[in-house]
C-alpha positions in Angstrom: -10.4 -26.0 10.9 -8.1 -24.2 13.3 -7.1 -20.8 12.3 -3.2 -20.3 11.8 -1.3 -18.1 14.2 0.5 -16.0 11.6 1.1 -13.4 14.3 2.9 -15.9 16.6 6.7 -15.3 16.3 7.5 -19.0 16.4 4.9 -19.9 13.8 5.8 -17.0 11.4 9.6 -18.0 11.6 9.0 -21.6 11.0 6.9 -20.6 7.8 10.0 -18.4 6.8 12.3 -21.2 7.3 10.1 -23.7 5.5 10.2 -21.2 2.6 14.0 -21.1 2.7 13.9 -17.5 4.0 16.4 -16.7 6.7 15.4 -14.4 9.8 16.8 -13.4 13.2 14.7 -12.1 16.2 15.5 -8.5 17.1 12.8 -7.8 19.7 10.2 -10.3 20.9 9.0 -8.8 24.2 7.3 -5.3 23.7 5.7 -3.8 26.8 1.9 -4.9 27.2 0.7 -1.4 26.2 2.6 -1.5 23.0 0.8 -2.4 19.9 3.9 -4.1 18.5 4.3 -7.9 19.1 7.7 -8.7 17.8 10.4 -7.5 15.3 12.8 -9.7 13.1 15.2 -9.1 10.4 14.8 -11.1 7.2 17.6 -11.7 4.7 20.8 -11.0 6.5 22.3 -9.4 3.3 19.1 -7.3 2.6 18.4 -6.4 6.3 14.6 -6.3 5.8 12.9 -5.4 9.2 9.6 -7.0 9.9 7.5 -5.9 12.8 4.2 -7.5 13.6 1.5 -5.2 15.4 -2.1 -5.6 16.4 -5.1 -3.4 16.7 -7.0 -3.0 19.7 -10.3 -3.5 17.8 -12.9 -6.1 18.3 -11.6 -7.9 15.2 -8.0 -7.8 16.6 -6.2 -7.5 13.1 -2.6 -8.1 12.7 -0.3 -6.0 10.6 3.0 -6.9 9.3 5.2 -3.7 8.5 8.2 -4.4 6.1 11.0 -1.8 5.8 14.6 -1.5 4.7 14.5 2.4 4.3 13.8 2.2 0.5 16.6 0.0 -0.7 14.4 -2.9 -1.9 11.2 -2.5 -0.2 9.1 0.1 -1.9 7.1 1.9 -0.8 8.9 2.3 2.4 7.0 0.8 5.3 4.9 -1.6 3.2 2.3 -3.0 5.4 0.2 -6.1 5.0 -3.0 -7.1 7.1 -3.2 -10.6 6.1 -3.7 -14.2 7.5 -2.1 -15.6 4.5 1.6 -16.5 4.6 1.7 -16.9 1.0 1.1 -13.3 0.4 3.9 -12.5 2.5 6.2 -15.3 1.1 5.6 -13.9 -2.5 6.4 -10.5 -1.5 9.7 -11.5 0.1 10.7 -13.7 -2.7 10.0 -10.9 -5.3 12.3 -8.7 -3.3 15.0 -11.4 -3.3 14.6 -11.8 -7.1 14.8 -8.1 -7.6 18.0 -7.8 -5.4 19.8 -10.8 -7.0 22.9 -9.5 -8.6 22.8 -6.1 -6.8 23.9 -7.2 -3.3 27.4 -8.1 -2.4 27.1 -10.9 0.1 30.1 -11.1 2.4 
């Protein structure tokens, strides 16, 4: 069975879309020497920033850093090292649920 490419921007955004979570690309082309791969904004009204980065180890782990400067994402700079979109989806949907009724959407 082929391994998913959760760290691929297009695949990650497709999975977000399929889960009903909106996103917008902020940066998709970091320089080669930068460990970051891409950065997106999730939930326009909550302005959660997600940056995917990679290690330069033999295992080549990917990390997903979520930040909104402490509004709903706590602790600030929550980081996941996972190949499971379900973990990320649950995290984001929990934030959305926590924010319901507290955010003025205009």
